C-alpha positions as CSV (number, residue, x, y, z in Angstrom):
1,M,-22.5,7.3,13.8
2,A,-22.5,10.2,11.2
3,V,-20.0,10.6,8.4
4,L,-18.1,13.9,9.0
5,A,-15.9,13.8,5.9
6,E,-14.8,11.5,3.1
7,T,-11.8,12.2,0.9
8,T,-9.1,10.5,-1.1
9,A,-5.4,10.9,-0.9
10,Q,-2.6,9.5,-3.1
11,V,0.8,8.4,-2.0
12,L,3.8,7.8,-4.3
13,V,6.3,5.2,-3.0
14,S,9.5,5.2,-4.9
15,D,12.4,2.9,-3.9
16,T,15.4,1.0,-5.1
17,V,15.6,-2.6,-4.1
18,T,19.0,-4.4,-4.0
19,L,18.5,-7.9,-5.1
20,P,20.4,-10.7,-3.3
21,V,21.8,-12.1,-6.5
22,A,22.1,-10.8,-10.0
23,A,18.9,-10.9,-12.1
24,E,18.6,-11.5,-15.8
25,K,15.0,-10.1,-15.7
26,I,12.1,-9.4,-13.4
27,S,9.3,-12.0,-13.9
28,E,6.6,-10.5,-11.7
29,I,5.9,-8.1,-8.8
30,V,2.9,-8.5,-6.5
31,A,2.1,-5.5,-4.3
32,S,-0.4,-5.0,-1.5
33,V,-1.0,-2.6,1.4
34,R,-0.9,-3.8,5.0
35,D,-1.0,-2.5,8.6
36,T,-2.8,0.8,7.9
37,Q,-3.6,3.2,10.7
38,C,-5.1,6.7,10.8
39,F,-5.3,9.5,13.4
40,V,-7.5,12.5,13.3
41,I,-6.2,15.9,14.4
42,E,-8.2,19.1,13.9
43,N,-9.0,19.6,10.2
44,K,-6.6,16.8,9.1
45,V,-6.2,13.0,9.0
46,I,-2.7,11.5,9.3
47,F,-2.3,7.9,7.9
48,L,0.4,5.3,7.6
49,G,0.8,1.8,6.4
50,T,3.2,-0.7,4.8
51,L,3.6,-1.4,1.1
52,H,4.3,-5.1,0.9
53,K,5.9,-6.4,-2.4
54,Q,6.7,-9.9,-3.6
55,I,9.4,-9.7,-6.3
56,F,10.0,-12.7,-8.5
57,F,13.0,-12.6,-10.8
58,V,15.1,-14.9,-13.0
59,D,18.8,-15.2,-12.0
60,Q,21.6,-15.5,-14.4
61,D,21.5,-19.3,-14.3
62,G,17.8,-19.3,-15.3
63,F,16.3,-20.0,-11.8
64,V,13.3,-18.1,-10.6
65,R,14.0,-16.4,-7.2
66,H,12.0,-14.4,-4.8
67,V,12.5,-11.5,-2.4
68,G,9.9,-9.8,-0.2
69,V,10.1,-6.1,0.6
70,D,8.1,-4.0,3.2
71,I,8.2,-0.3,2.8
72,P,6.5,2.0,5.3
73,F,4.6,5.1,4.0
74,S,2.7,7.9,5.5
75,G,0.7,11.0,4.4
76,F,-2.1,13.3,5.4
77,A,-5.4,14.6,4.0
78,D,-7.1,17.9,4.8
79,T,-10.6,17.5,6.3
80,P,-11.9,21.0,7.0
81,G,-14.2,21.2,10.0
82,V,-13.4,17.8,11.4
83,P,-12.6,17.8,15.1
84,A,-9.5,16.1,16.6
85,G,-10.2,12.6,18.0
86,S,-12.8,11.7,15.5
87,S,-12.8,8.1,14.2
88,C,-11.4,7.2,10.8
89,Q,-11.3,4.3,8.4
90,L,-8.9,3.8,5.5
91,T,-9.4,1.8,2.3
92,P,-6.1,1.5,0.4
93,A,-5.7,0.4,-3.2
94,V,-2.5,0.0,-5.2
95,V,-3.4,1.7,-8.5
96,F,-0.1,1.8,-10.4
97,L,3.2,0.0,-10.3
98,N,6.2,0.3,-12.6
99,F,9.7,-0.9,-12.4
100,S,13.1,-0.8,-14.1
101,L,16.0,-3.2,-13.6
102,V,18.8,-0.5,-13.7
103,S,21.6,-3.0,-13.0
104,P,21.6,-6.8,-12.5
105,T,21.2,-6.2,-8.7
106,E,19.3,-2.9,-8.6
107,L,15.5,-2.6,-9.2
108,Q,13.9,0.8,-9.2
109,E,10.1,0.8,-8.5
110,N,7.4,3.4,-8.4
111,V,4.0,2.6,-6.8
112,V,0.9,4.8,-6.5
113,I,-1.5,4.0,-3.6
114,D,-5.0,5.5,-3.4
115,I,-6.2,6.0,0.1
116,N,-10.0,6.4,0.6
117,I,-10.5,8.1,4.0
118,V,-13.8,8.2,5.9
119,V,-14.1,10.2,9.1
120,T,-17.0,9.7,11.5
121,D,-18.1,11.1,14.8
122,D,-17.6,9.0,18.0
123,D,-19.8,6.0,18.5
124,P,-22.3,6.9,21.2
125,S,-21.7,3.4,22.8
126,G,-18.1,4.3,23.3
127,N,-17.0,1.5,21.0
128,T,-15.0,3.5,18.5
129,V,-12.9,2.2,15.7
130,T,-9.8,4.3,15.3
131,F,-8.3,2.5,12.3
132,S,-9.2,-0.2,9.8
133,N,-7.2,-2.5,7.5
134,T,-9.1,-3.7,4.5
135,L,-6.6,-6.5,3.8
136,P,-6.4,-9.4,6.3
137,V,-3.1,-9.8,8.1
138,Q,-2.3,-13.3,6.7
139,P,-0.1,-14.8,4.1
140,L,-0.6,-13.2,0.7
141,R,-2.8,-15.3,-1.6
142,F,-1.9,-14.7,-5.2
143,G,-4.9,-13.1,-7.0
144,A,-6.4,-12.0,-3.7
145,Q,-8.6,-8.9,-3.7
146,G,-6.7,-5.7,-3.2
147,T,-3.4,-7.0,-4.7
148,V,-1.7,-5.8,-7.8
149,R,0.4,-7.9,-10.1
150,V,2.7,-6.6,-12.7
151,S,4.8,-8.8,-15.0
152,E,6.2,-8.8,-18.5
153,A,2.7,-9.4,-19.7
154,G,1.4,-6.1,-18.1
155,F,-0.5,-4.7,-15.1
156,H,-3.3,-6.7,-13.5
157,M,-5.5,-5.7,-10.5
158,S,-7.4,-8.3,-8.5
């Protein structure tokens, strides 16, 4: 199996989350990427995935609450000379997250995801891998590799 191309793409995911109850402040946000897939067309890789966020906030009575959010994203990267149908692998990483509580129930967030893309020729055995997810599909473990935490204390990458 030979590497035909390797490149990196960035995706900006901006969204506004409506919290179920009014928040006094945001305590912490933990973000990770799940369910990534990629497809190779001639000279281009199309990718998609889900940004998963765990939002912890303090309500107006002083109780810590939680809400989970899944946001789909997609993008593409140019890979000159790569034929359609080649195999691809993705390695996503959340590299930046910021947020602003614009009202007691509205949270604006911006997340930057780096996507490392490797395109290979078909496996001669016929056992090709068409996509890869670097994060296991299991419950999120706080501090797990590939997750990002942001809180009042600042940004931390595991």
